[in-house]
C-alpha positions as CSV (number, residue, x, y, z in Angstrom):
1,M,-31.0,-19.3,-14.6
2,W,-30.3,-16.4,-12.2
3,S,-29.3,-16.3,-8.5
4,F,-29.3,-13.3,-6.4
5,V,-27.1,-12.0,-3.6
6,A,-29.2,-10.9,-0.7
7,F,-26.7,-8.8,1.1
8,G,-26.5,-4.9,0.7
9,Q,-26.7,-3.9,-2.9
10,I,-28.0,-6.8,-5.0
11,R,-25.5,-8.3,-7.5
12,K,-26.5,-11.0,-9.9
13,I,-24.5,-14.2,-10.6
14,Q,-25.8,-15.8,-13.8
15,W,-25.2,-19.5,-13.8
16,A,-24.8,-21.5,-17.0
17,S,-28.1,-22.7,-18.4
18,S,-27.4,-24.7,-21.6
19,L,-24.9,-27.3,-22.7
20,E,-23.3,-26.3,-26.1
21,Y,-20.7,-29.1,-26.4
22,Q,-18.9,-31.7,-24.3
23,Y,-16.1,-34.2,-24.8
24,N,-15.4,-37.2,-22.6
25,Q,-18.2,-37.0,-20.0
26,Y,-18.4,-40.0,-17.7
27,Q,-22.1,-40.8,-18.4
28,E,-25.1,-39.4,-20.2
29,V,-27.1,-38.7,-17.1
30,D,-25.2,-38.8,-13.8
31,Y,-21.8,-37.2,-13.9
32,S,-22.7,-35.7,-17.3
33,A,-21.8,-32.2,-18.6
34,H,-25.4,-31.2,-17.9
35,K,-24.7,-31.5,-14.2
36,A,-22.5,-28.4,-14.5
37,L,-25.6,-26.3,-15.3
38,G,-27.4,-24.2,-12.7
39,P,-26.3,-23.2,-9.2
40,P,-24.0,-25.5,-7.2
41,D,-25.7,-28.7,-5.8
42,A,-23.0,-31.3,-5.4
43,F,-22.9,-31.5,-1.6
44,P,-21.0,-32.3,0.4
45,P,-18.0,-31.3,-1.8
46,G,-14.6,-33.0,-1.7
47,H,-16.1,-36.4,-2.8
48,I,-17.2,-37.9,-6.1
49,N,-20.8,-36.8,-6.6
50,K,-23.2,-37.7,-9.4
51,N,-24.5,-34.1,-9.5
52,A,-21.2,-32.7,-10.9
53,F,-19.5,-33.2,-14.3
54,R,-16.5,-35.6,-14.4
55,L,-14.3,-37.2,-17.1
56,T,-14.5,-40.8,-18.2
57,D,-11.3,-41.7,-16.2
58,E,-9.0,-40.2,-13.6
59,S,-6.3,-39.8,-16.3
60,E,-8.1,-38.0,-19.2
61,F,-8.7,-34.8,-20.9
62,G,-12.0,-33.2,-21.9
63,T,-14.0,-30.1,-22.7
64,I,-17.3,-28.5,-21.8
65,K,-18.9,-25.5,-23.4
66,L,-21.7,-23.9,-21.4
67,G,-24.2,-21.2,-22.6
68,F,-25.9,-18.4,-20.7
69,D,-29.5,-17.2,-21.2
70,I,-28.6,-13.5,-21.2
71,P,-25.2,-12.6,-22.8
72,Q,-23.5,-9.9,-20.6
73,P,-20.2,-8.2,-19.9
74,V,-18.1,-10.0,-17.3
75,Q,-15.7,-9.1,-14.5
76,Q,-15.7,-12.4,-12.5
77,V,-15.9,-16.0,-13.7
78,I,-16.9,-18.6,-11.0
79,I,-16.0,-22.3,-11.6
80,V,-17.1,-24.5,-8.7
81,E,-14.6,-27.4,-8.6
82,S,-16.4,-29.8,-6.3
83,N,-13.7,-32.5,-6.2
84,E,-9.9,-32.7,-6.8
85,P,-9.4,-29.2,-8.3
86,G,-6.5,-28.0,-10.4
87,R,-7.0,-29.9,-13.6
88,I,-8.5,-27.0,-15.5
89,V,-5.9,-26.0,-18.1
90,Q,-7.8,-23.4,-20.2
91,V,-10.8,-21.1,-19.9
92,K,-12.3,-19.2,-22.9
93,L,-14.9,-16.6,-23.0
94,I,-17.0,-16.6,-26.3
95,D,-19.1,-13.6,-27.4
96,E,-22.3,-13.4,-29.4
97,F,-20.4,-13.5,-32.7
98,G,-18.3,-16.5,-31.8
99,Y,-15.1,-14.8,-31.0
100,N,-12.9,-16.5,-28.4
101,Y,-11.0,-14.8,-25.6
102,I,-8.6,-16.9,-23.5
103,I,-8.6,-15.7,-19.9
104,Y,-6.8,-18.6,-18.2
105,Q,-4.2,-21.0,-19.5
106,Q,-2.0,-23.1,-17.2
107,E,-0.5,-26.6,-16.8
108,P,-2.4,-28.9,-14.4
109,Q,-1.7,-28.0,-10.8
110,S,-1.5,-29.9,-7.6
111,I,-4.0,-28.1,-5.3
112,P,-3.8,-28.8,-1.6
113,D,-7.6,-28.4,-1.2
114,K,-10.1,-31.2,-1.9
115,F,-12.5,-28.6,-3.5
116,R,-12.7,-25.0,-4.3
117,S,-14.7,-22.3,-6.0
118,M,-12.2,-20.8,-8.4
119,V,-12.9,-17.1,-9.2
120,L,-11.1,-15.7,-12.3
121,S,-11.1,-11.9,-12.1
122,V,-10.7,-10.1,-15.4
123,P,-10.9,-6.5,-16.6
124,R,-14.6,-5.8,-17.5
125,T,-15.1,-7.2,-21.0
126,D,-16.1,-4.8,-23.8
127,Y,-18.2,-7.6,-25.3
128,N,-21.1,-9.8,-24.1
129,V,-20.2,-13.3,-22.9
130,K,-22.5,-15.9,-24.3
131,T,-20.6,-19.1,-23.8
132,I,-17.7,-20.4,-21.7
133,E,-15.4,-23.2,-22.8
134,I,-13.5,-25.1,-20.1
135,N,-10.7,-27.5,-21.0
136,L,-9.4,-30.1,-18.5
137,N,-6.4,-32.4,-18.4
138,S,-5.9,-34.9,-15.6
139,I,-3.3,-37.1,-17.4
140,P,-0.2,-35.5,-15.7
141,L,-2.0,-35.4,-12.3
142,P,-4.5,-38.2,-12.2
143,G,-7.7,-37.6,-10.2
144,Y,-11.5,-37.5,-10.5
145,C,-11.8,-33.8,-11.0
146,Q,-15.4,-32.5,-11.1
147,I,-17.1,-29.3,-12.0
148,D,-20.4,-28.5,-10.2
149,A,-21.4,-25.1,-11.6
150,V,-20.1,-22.2,-13.7
151,G,-21.3,-18.6,-13.2
152,I,-20.5,-15.1,-14.4
153,L,-20.8,-11.7,-12.7
154,D,-20.5,-8.2,-14.0
155,H,-18.9,-6.7,-10.8
156,G,-15.4,-6.6,-9.6
157,N,-16.0,-6.9,-5.9
158,M,-15.1,-10.3,-4.5
159,S,-17.3,-9.7,-1.5
160,D,-20.4,-10.3,-3.7
161,V,-19.0,-13.7,-4.7
162,R,-18.2,-14.6,-1.1
163,N,-21.6,-13.4,0.2
164,F,-23.4,-15.8,-2.2
165,L,-21.0,-18.7,-1.9
166,S,-20.6,-18.5,1.8
167,G,-20.0,-21.4,4.2
168,A,-17.9,-24.5,4.3
169,N,-19.2,-25.9,1.0
170,Y,-17.5,-23.4,-1.3
171,N,-13.9,-22.5,-0.3
172,V,-13.9,-19.4,-2.6
173,Q,-10.4,-18.7,-4.0
174,Q,-9.7,-15.8,-6.3
175,V,-7.1,-16.8,-8.9
176,M,-5.1,-14.3,-10.9
177,T,-5.6,-14.6,-14.6
178,F,-2.7,-14.9,-17.0
179,T,-2.7,-15.2,-20.8
180,A,0.4,-17.4,-21.0
181,Q,2.6,-19.6,-18.9
182,K,5.6,-18.3,-17.0
183,E,8.9,-18.1,-19.0
184,N,12.3,-19.2,-17.7
185,L,14.7,-16.4,-18.6
186,Q,17.3,-19.0,-19.7
187,D,21.0,-18.8,-20.0
188,H,21.6,-15.1,-20.4
189,I,20.1,-14.6,-16.9
190,N,19.9,-18.0,-15.2
191,S,22.9,-20.2,-14.6
192,K,23.6,-23.4,-12.7
193,Y,24.0,-21.3,-9.6
194,T,21.2,-19.6,-7.6
195,E,19.7,-16.4,-9.0
196,A,17.7,-14.2,-6.6
197,K,16.1,-10.8,-6.0
198,P,15.2,-9.8,-9.6
199,L,14.1,-6.2,-10.0
200,V,13.0,-4.7,-13.3
201,S,13.3,-1.0,-14.0
202,H,10.1,1.0,-14.4
203,D,10.6,1.2,-18.2
204,G,11.1,-2.6,-18.3
205,N,14.5,-2.3,-20.0
206,T,16.9,-3.1,-17.2
207,L,17.0,-6.1,-14.9
208,Y,19.0,-6.3,-11.7
209,F,19.4,-9.5,-9.8
210,S,21.8,-11.3,-7.5
211,R,23.9,-14.5,-8.0
212,L,25.0,-16.6,-5.1
213,F,28.4,-18.1,-4.8
214,H,29.1,-17.7,-8.5
215,P,32.7,-17.9,-9.7
216,D,32.4,-14.4,-11.4
217,N,31.4,-12.8,-8.1
218,T,33.9,-10.3,-6.6
219,G,35.2,-12.8,-4.2
220,G,34.7,-15.9,-6.4
221,K,32.8,-18.9,-5.4
222,T,33.2,-18.0,-1.7
223,D,31.4,-14.6,-2.3
224,P,27.9,-15.1,-1.0
225,Q,26.1,-12.8,-3.3
226,D,26.8,-10.2,-6.1
227,I,24.6,-7.9,-8.1
228,Y,24.3,-8.5,-11.9
229,V,22.6,-6.4,-14.6
230,S,21.1,-7.2,-18.0
231,Q,19.5,-4.9,-20.7
232,F,16.5,-5.7,-22.8
233,I,17.7,-5.3,-26.4
234,N,16.0,-6.3,-29.6
235,G,13.4,-8.4,-27.8
236,Q,15.7,-10.3,-25.5
237,W,17.8,-9.9,-22.4
238,S,21.5,-9.4,-22.9
239,I,24.1,-11.6,-21.2
240,A,24.1,-10.5,-17.5
241,Q,27.2,-8.6,-16.3
242,N,28.6,-8.2,-12.8
243,I,27.8,-4.6,-11.8
244,G,31.1,-4.3,-10.1
245,Y,32.6,-1.8,-7.6
246,P,31.4,0.0,-5.5
247,L,28.1,-1.9,-5.2
248,N,29.7,-5.3,-5.1
249,D,32.3,-6.4,-2.5
250,Q,33.1,-9.5,-0.6
251,Y,29.9,-9.3,1.3
252,A,26.3,-10.2,0.3
253,N,25.1,-7.6,-2.1
254,G,21.6,-7.0,-3.7
255,V,19.4,-4.4,-5.2
256,C,16.2,-3.7,-3.2
257,S,14.4,-1.1,-5.3
258,I,14.9,1.2,-8.3
259,S,13.8,4.9,-8.5
260,P,11.2,5.6,-11.2
261,D,13.8,7.5,-13.3
262,G,16.3,4.6,-12.9
263,N,18.9,6.9,-11.4
264,K,18.9,5.6,-7.9
265,L,19.3,2.1,-6.4
266,L,18.4,1.0,-2.9
267,V,20.9,-1.7,-1.9
268,I,21.2,-4.0,1.1
269,N,23.8,-3.2,3.8
270,G,25.0,0.1,5.3
271,Y,28.1,1.0,3.3
272,H,30.9,2.9,5.0
273,N,33.9,4.8,3.6
274,N,36.4,2.4,5.3
275,S,35.0,-0.5,3.1
276,T,33.1,-2.1,5.9
277,I,29.4,-2.7,6.1
278,T,26.7,-2.9,8.8
279,P,23.2,-4.3,8.8
280,G,20.9,-1.8,7.1
281,V,20.3,-0.2,3.7
282,S,22.0,2.4,1.4
283,I,21.3,4.5,-1.7
284,S,23.6,4.7,-4.7
285,N,23.2,7.4,-7.4
286,K,23.9,6.9,-11.0
287,T,26.8,8.9,-12.6
288,A,28.3,9.2,-16.1
289,I,30.9,6.5,-15.3
290,G,28.7,4.1,-13.3
291,W,27.1,3.8,-9.9
292,G,28.3,6.0,-7.0
293,Q,29.4,5.0,-3.6
294,P,26.3,3.9,-1.6
295,I,25.2,6.3,1.2
296,S,23.8,4.6,4.3
297,L,20.3,5.6,5.4
298,D,19.6,6.2,9.0
299,I,16.6,4.2,10.5
300,V,15.8,5.0,14.1
301,D,16.3,2.0,16.4
302,F,17.1,-0.3,13.5
303,E,17.8,-3.9,14.4
304,N,17.7,-7.3,12.7
305,K,18.0,-10.6,14.5
306,S,17.8,-12.6,11.3
307,E,20.7,-13.4,8.9
308,F,18.4,-12.3,6.1
309,Q,17.1,-8.8,5.3
310,D,15.0,-7.2,2.6
311,F,14.0,-3.6,1.9
312,F,11.9,-1.7,-0.6
313,L,11.9,2.1,-1.1
314,S,8.6,3.6,-2.3
315,A,8.6,5.6,-5.6
316,D,8.2,8.9,-3.7
317,E,11.0,7.8,-1.3
318,R,8.8,8.5,1.7
319,V,8.4,5.0,2.9
320,I,10.7,2.0,3.4
321,I,9.2,-1.5,3.7
322,M,11.6,-3.9,5.4
323,A,11.7,-7.6,6.2
324,V,13.6,-8.1,9.4
325,E,13.3,-9.9,12.7
326,R,12.7,-7.6,15.7
327,N,11.4,-7.8,19.3
328,E,8.1,-6.3,18.1
329,G,7.6,-9.1,15.6
330,Y,5.6,-12.3,15.7
331,G,8.6,-14.6,14.9
332,D,11.2,-14.9,12.2
333,Q,11.2,-12.1,9.6
334,D,8.2,-9.7,9.7
335,L,7.3,-6.8,7.4
336,F,7.8,-3.3,8.9
337,V,7.5,0.2,7.6
338,S,9.6,3.3,8.3
339,L,8.5,6.8,7.3
340,K,10.9,9.5,6.0
341,T,11.9,12.1,8.6
342,G,14.8,13.8,6.8
343,I,17.0,13.7,3.7
344,K,18.4,10.3,4.5
345,S,16.7,9.5,7.8
346,Y,13.6,7.3,8.5
347,S,11.5,6.6,11.6
348,K,11.5,3.7,14.0
349,P,10.0,0.6,12.1
350,I,6.3,-0.1,12.6
351,N,5.1,-3.7,12.3
352,L,2.5,-4.1,9.5
353,G,0.3,-6.2,11.8
354,M,-1.0,-9.7,12.2
355,G,-3.0,-9.5,9.0
356,I,0.2,-9.8,7.1
357,N,2.8,-11.1,9.5
358,T,2.8,-14.7,10.9
359,T,5.1,-16.7,13.2
360,K,7.0,-17.7,10.1
361,A,8.9,-15.6,7.6
362,E,7.4,-12.8,5.5
363,F,9.9,-11.2,3.1
364,A,10.6,-9.8,-0.4
365,P,8.3,-6.8,-0.3
366,F,7.3,-4.9,-3.5
367,L,5.2,-1.7,-3.1
368,S,3.3,-0.3,-6.1
369,P,3.7,3.4,-7.0
370,D,0.5,4.3,-5.3
371,N,2.0,3.1,-1.9
372,T,-1.2,1.0,-1.5
373,T,-0.7,-2.4,-3.2
374,L,1.9,-4.6,-1.6
375,Y,3.3,-7.9,-2.9
376,F,5.3,-10.1,-0.6
377,A,6.5,-13.7,0.0
378,S,5.4,-15.8,3.0
379,D,6.2,-19.1,4.6
380,G,3.3,-18.7,7.0
381,H,0.2,-18.0,5.0
382,G,-0.1,-21.5,3.5
383,G,-0.5,-22.1,-0.2
384,Y,1.1,-24.4,-2.8
385,G,4.6,-24.8,-1.5
386,Q,7.4,-23.8,0.9
387,S,7.0,-20.1,0.1
388,D,4.3,-18.4,-1.9
389,I,3.8,-14.9,-3.3
390,F,0.8,-12.8,-2.0
391,K,-0.9,-9.5,-2.8
392,T,-2.6,-7.2,-0.3
393,K,-3.9,-3.6,-0.2
394,R,-3.4,-1.0,2.5
395,L,-6.7,0.3,4.0
396,D,-5.6,3.4,5.9
397,D,-2.6,5.5,6.9
398,T,-1.7,3.5,10.0
399,W,0.1,1.0,7.7
400,Q,-1.3,-1.8,10.0
401,N,-4.7,-2.4,8.3
402,W,-4.6,-4.5,5.1
403,T,-6.9,-6.6,3.0
404,E,-6.6,-10.3,3.5
405,P,-3.4,-11.4,1.6
406,Q,-4.3,-13.0,-1.7
407,N,-2.3,-15.9,-3.1
408,L,-1.2,-15.2,-6.7
409,G,-2.2,-18.7,-7.6
410,P,-0.7,-21.7,-9.3
411,A,0.4,-19.9,-12.4
412,I,3.2,-18.3,-10.3
413,N,3.3,-20.3,-7.0
414,T,4.4,-23.9,-7.1
415,S,5.1,-26.7,-4.7
416,S,8.6,-25.4,-4.4
417,W,10.0,-22.0,-3.2
418,D,8.6,-18.8,-4.9
419,A,9.4,-15.2,-4.0
420,Y,10.7,-11.8,-5.1
421,F,7.9,-10.5,-7.3
422,S,8.3,-7.2,-9.2
423,I,6.3,-5.6,-12.0
424,T,7.2,-3.1,-14.8
425,A,5.5,0.3,-14.5
426,S,3.4,-0.5,-17.6
427,G,2.3,-3.8,-16.0
428,D,3.1,-5.9,-19.0
429,Y,5.3,-8.4,-17.2
430,A,6.0,-9.7,-13.7
431,Y,9.4,-11.1,-12.7
432,F,9.9,-13.5,-9.8
433,V,12.1,-16.3,-8.5
434,S,11.2,-20.0,-8.2
435,S,13.1,-23.2,-7.4
436,E,10.6,-25.3,-9.3
437,G,12.4,-27.9,-11.5
438,T,15.9,-27.1,-10.3
439,R,18.4,-29.4,-8.6
440,N,19.3,-28.8,-4.9
441,G,16.6,-26.1,-4.5
442,Q,18.5,-23.5,-6.5
443,E,16.3,-20.6,-7.7
444,N,15.9,-19.3,-11.3
445,I,14.3,-16.1,-12.5
446,Y,11.0,-16.2,-14.4
447,R,8.7,-13.7,-16.0
448,I,5.0,-13.9,-16.9
449,P,2.7,-11.6,-18.9
450,L,-0.1,-10.0,-16.9
451,L,-3.7,-9.1,-17.3
452,Q,-4.7,-5.7,-16.0
453,D,-6.3,-7.1,-12.8
454,I,-2.9,-7.7,-11.3
455,T,-1.2,-4.6,-12.7
456,P,-0.4,-2.0,-10.0
457,E,-2.3,0.6,-11.9
458,L,-1.8,4.2,-10.8
459,P,-4.9,5.5,-9.0
460,S,-6.7,8.6,-10.3
461,E,-4.8,10.9,-7.9
462,L,-1.4,9.8,-9.2
463,I,0.1,11.0,-12.4
464,A,3.4,10.3,-14.2
465,F,5.5,13.4,-14.9
466,Q,8.7,12.9,-17.0
467,G,11.1,14.7,-19.3
468,R,14.7,15.6,-20.0
469,I,17.2,18.2,-18.8
470,F,19.6,19.9,-21.3
471,N,22.3,22.5,-21.5
472,A,20.6,25.4,-23.3
473,L,23.8,26.3,-25.0
474,T,25.0,22.9,-26.3
475,N,21.8,20.8,-26.1
476,A,23.8,18.2,-24.2
477,P,21.9,16.2,-21.5
478,I,23.0,17.1,-18.0
479,S,22.5,15.7,-14.5
480,A,20.4,18.0,-12.4
481,S,18.5,18.0,-9.1
482,I,14.8,18.2,-9.6
483,I,12.2,19.1,-7.0
484,L,8.4,19.2,-7.3
485,E,6.8,20.7,-4.2
486,N,3.1,20.7,-3.4
487,I,2.4,24.4,-2.9
488,S,-0.4,23.8,-0.4
489,E,1.2,21.1,1.7
490,H,4.9,21.8,1.1
491,K,5.6,18.1,0.4
492,P,8.7,17.8,-1.9
493,F,9.2,15.1,-4.5
494,R,12.9,14.7,-5.6
495,A,14.7,13.2,-8.5
496,T,18.0,13.4,-10.3
497,S,18.2,13.5,-14.1
498,D,20.4,10.9,-15.8
499,E,23.8,12.3,-16.7
500,L,23.9,10.4,-20.0
501,T,20.4,11.0,-21.2
502,G,19.0,13.8,-19.1
503,N,15.9,11.7,-18.3
504,F,13.8,12.1,-15.2
505,L,10.5,10.6,-14.0
506,F,8.1,11.2,-11.1
507,Y,4.9,9.5,-9.9
508,I,3.2,12.3,-8.0
509,P,-0.3,13.1,-6.5
510,K,-2.4,15.0,-9.0
511,E,-2.6,18.3,-7.1
512,K,-3.7,21.7,-8.3
513,A,-0.2,23.3,-8.2
514,Y,3.5,22.5,-7.8
515,E,6.7,24.5,-7.6
516,F,9.0,22.9,-10.2
517,T,12.7,23.6,-9.5
518,V,15.7,22.3,-11.5
519,R,19.3,23.0,-10.2
520,A,22.7,22.0,-11.5
521,P,26.1,23.4,-10.6
522,G,27.2,26.1,-13.1
523,F,23.7,26.7,-14.4
524,I,21.0,29.2,-13.7
525,T,18.3,27.5,-11.5
526,F,15.1,26.9,-13.3
527,F,11.8,27.7,-11.6
528,E,8.2,27.3,-12.7
529,N,4.7,26.8,-11.2
530,L,2.9,23.8,-12.6
531,N,-0.8,23.1,-12.6
532,L,-1.4,19.3,-13.1
533,E,-5.1,19.3,-12.4
534,P,-6.3,19.5,-16.0
535,F,-4.3,16.4,-16.9
536,S,-5.6,12.8,-16.6
537,K,-3.4,9.9,-15.6
538,E,-3.6,8.5,-19.1
539,E,-1.9,11.6,-20.5
540,K,1.8,11.8,-20.8
541,I,3.2,14.9,-19.2
542,Y,6.5,15.4,-20.8
543,R,8.8,18.5,-20.4
544,N,12.1,19.3,-21.8
545,I,14.0,21.8,-19.6
546,Y,16.9,23.8,-20.9
547,L,19.2,25.2,-18.2
548,T,21.2,28.3,-19.0
549,P,24.9,28.1,-18.2
550,I,26.2,30.8,-16.0
551,E,28.2,32.4,-18.8
552,T,28.5,35.9,-20.1
553,N,25.7,37.0,-22.5
554,Q,23.5,34.0,-21.8
555,I,19.7,34.9,-21.6
556,F,16.9,33.3,-19.9
557,T,13.2,34.2,-19.2
558,L,11.8,34.9,-15.8
559,N,8.5,32.9,-15.7
560,D,5.2,33.6,-14.0
561,L,5.5,37.4,-13.7
562,M,2.2,39.2,-13.5
563,F,1.5,43.0,-13.7
564,E,-1.6,45.1,-13.5
565,R,-2.8,45.8,-17.1
566,S,-0.8,48.6,-18.7
567,K,0.8,49.4,-15.3
568,P,4.2,48.8,-13.7
569,I,2.5,47.3,-10.6
570,L,3.4,43.7,-9.6
571,L,0.6,41.3,-8.8
572,D,1.0,39.0,-5.8
573,E,1.3,36.0,-8.1
574,S,4.7,37.3,-9.2
575,Y,6.4,37.2,-5.8
576,P,7.3,33.5,-5.8
577,S,9.2,33.8,-9.0
578,L,10.9,37.0,-7.8
579,E,11.9,35.2,-4.6
580,K,13.5,32.5,-6.8
581,L,15.5,35.2,-8.6
582,V,16.7,36.5,-5.3
583,S,17.9,32.9,-4.5
584,I,19.8,32.7,-7.8
585,L,21.6,36.0,-7.0
586,L,22.4,34.9,-3.5
587,E,23.7,31.5,-4.7
588,N,26.0,33.4,-7.2
589,P,27.2,36.5,-5.2
590,K,29.4,37.8,-8.1
591,L,26.8,37.5,-10.8
592,K,25.7,40.7,-12.6
593,I,22.6,40.7,-14.7
594,E,20.5,42.8,-17.0
595,L,16.7,42.9,-16.6
596,A,15.1,43.4,-20.1
597,G,11.4,44.3,-20.3
598,H,9.3,43.4,-23.3
599,T,5.6,44.0,-24.2
600,D,3.3,43.0,-27.0
601,G,3.2,45.1,-30.2
602,L,-0.2,46.8,-29.7
603,G,-0.3,50.5,-29.1
604,S,2.3,53.3,-29.1
605,Q,5.9,52.1,-29.2
606,N,7.0,54.9,-26.9
607,T,4.4,54.2,-24.4
608,K,5.2,50.5,-24.5
609,Q,8.9,51.1,-24.1
610,S,8.4,53.3,-21.1
611,L,6.0,50.7,-19.5
612,S,8.6,47.9,-20.0
613,Y,11.3,50.0,-18.5
614,R,9.3,51.0,-15.4
615,R,8.3,47.3,-14.9
616,V,11.9,46.0,-14.8
617,E,12.8,49.0,-12.5
618,K,10.1,47.8,-10.2
619,I,11.7,44.3,-10.2
620,K,15.1,45.8,-9.5
621,E,13.7,47.6,-6.4
622,F,12.2,44.4,-5.2
623,L,15.6,42.7,-5.5
624,V,17.4,45.5,-3.7
625,E,14.9,45.3,-0.8
626,F,16.0,41.7,-0.4
627,G,19.7,42.7,0.0
628,I,20.9,42.5,-3.6
629,D,23.4,45.2,-4.4
630,R,21.8,47.5,-7.1
631,K,25.2,47.7,-8.8
632,R,24.7,44.1,-9.9
633,I,21.5,44.9,-11.8
634,E,21.0,46.9,-15.0
635,T,17.7,47.5,-16.6
636,V,16.5,48.2,-20.1
637,G,13.0,48.5,-21.7
638,Y,12.5,47.3,-25.3
639,G,8.7,47.6,-25.5
640,G,7.4,45.6,-28.4
641,S,10.4,46.0,-30.6
642,R,11.8,42.5,-30.0
643,P,8.8,40.0,-30.3
644,I,9.4,36.3,-30.1
645,A,5.9,35.5,-31.7
646,P,3.5,37.3,-34.1
647,N,1.1,39.7,-32.4
648,D,-1.8,38.0,-34.2
649,S,-3.5,36.3,-31.2
650,E,-3.8,36.8,-27.4
651,E,-1.8,33.6,-26.9
652,N,1.1,34.9,-29.0
653,R,0.9,38.4,-27.5
654,A,1.2,36.8,-24.0
655,K,4.5,35.2,-25.2
656,N,5.8,38.6,-26.1
657,R,5.0,40.1,-22.7
658,R,8.0,38.9,-20.8
659,V,11.1,39.8,-18.7
660,E,14.4,38.4,-19.8
661,I,17.6,38.1,-17.7
662,K,20.9,38.5,-19.4
663,V,24.2,37.4,-17.7
664,L,26.6,40.4,-17.9
665,D,29.4,39.1,-15.7
666,I,30.0,35.9,-13.7
667,G,32.8,37.4,-11.6
668,A,35.2,34.5,-12.3
């Protein structure tokens, strides 16, 4: 049986048309499993109705399996719970060959609504759904739960569901789909004290969180909050350790966000050299011996009237989302945004608007790498308990227009206090805090595996760029400053490679060209132009960069030099690289170099040697014009006598056509 949406482009909701199996129906005719076939008709909802399926008793379990006339792929499953919802414990999709796929599995939930149309959103199935099996259990939560109708839709837009199921009879609620129940992280993470603010690194291997008034805190049991850290090793989290000085002190300490490469932490409070703090936020950089002294960020007109504060720094470091109480707010903590204006400065906070903020507290922001999807906790949007976790998406660049906040549903949110939601970059798990089942309202940290519909997937214009930085002489990893700058818009993205591993990671817009710069004290700066346009976001762009130490006889290649064919005439594309070489010589005023020209091996050796010499002489003249003393530059042309690849293909011959720079003297 088919029903049609008569709004804009037509989308089809296919309602169940046959009963394949039932267990524990109330009667053979009225209240039977057959009553769940076809479109909804148990009106008014919120009351026991003979036109909807119900179990034999208010404390029972049961099953219905419903078939569809036309098997089809599915993106939305609609289950109209016409009375006392929340007793559905499992939903299975069954394909034409009888294979089962669990898309929903939860304990019975106490739902505040008397009825609802539960919409389970899933990634589009690569199989045709023929049957749906729904299992119910009302024993833990007695009630006459009823199912009026079950439908499927091959479209991911919730507006199609809302358009068809419009009006007061339906109460459409999208529920996030999870494949398993949430998991308490147990003794290695949770204690008999309160745990808060969990944040998992982008690679999913490091977990930071805070413990409140714990005896192992810096100031003991009177210390309000310290940062702890745990590593994911051999499939489990290690025993959490106090992260120590300088991040922890006698004040309340907490991690707000982690840079994609894991080498920076945003922490609450403005740290100062005299061991005092002020309201605000700071950044700490990772070093070989631990975390460095946090550096306070400057936010124009920053104020906070609340005793609580939360922050989140976007992956590109251009945006800070904060939860503070200000005069421009609607009451209690509101979410605000500040935009980057300098190296460590941000604009006056802008309220995210009434679509997100209420007269009660909104807090615990988590922004996905695309700077579009926002997760947050709220006391004011209603839901299952004191505080629930919500998801919304930004609609424009004003940062004040958002989609309606979506409750993450009973798999995460409980009748207690739930907040501080964070997701790994791969989207395999979410971590959050809940006070469910604890004494005295103390919070514990949980995790839950996710389906792709909740994963903060990178949009098509974002791409992950990662790699490692090494010493070219020793192959040892080094800490270096890395900048990727959009050539057309001059927007820099910055990172610092890990001193122990050399690792770095960016999430950047997929533009046509970037300038890639790597600097480290005592090394020749590395420059390269990158074109990321040919790459898809599914590909891994991985680069190992070897920095040449500024030591006598070290050699490195000058990239992206272009000459007219068989002539010593520089093309315009070469000037950016030559300007970078000028910068290297200006940064190291005592440095003396040799420019060595090389060609491919085709043609006369004498001709090639002369050409290579005239080309490096041309480069020398360019450097002199920019103020570099010509006595610091020697030139030599080798022609094709020193190939680095066989001359058997154009690709290999291009490798041989190069200019190398040799360090003659560092002037130490």
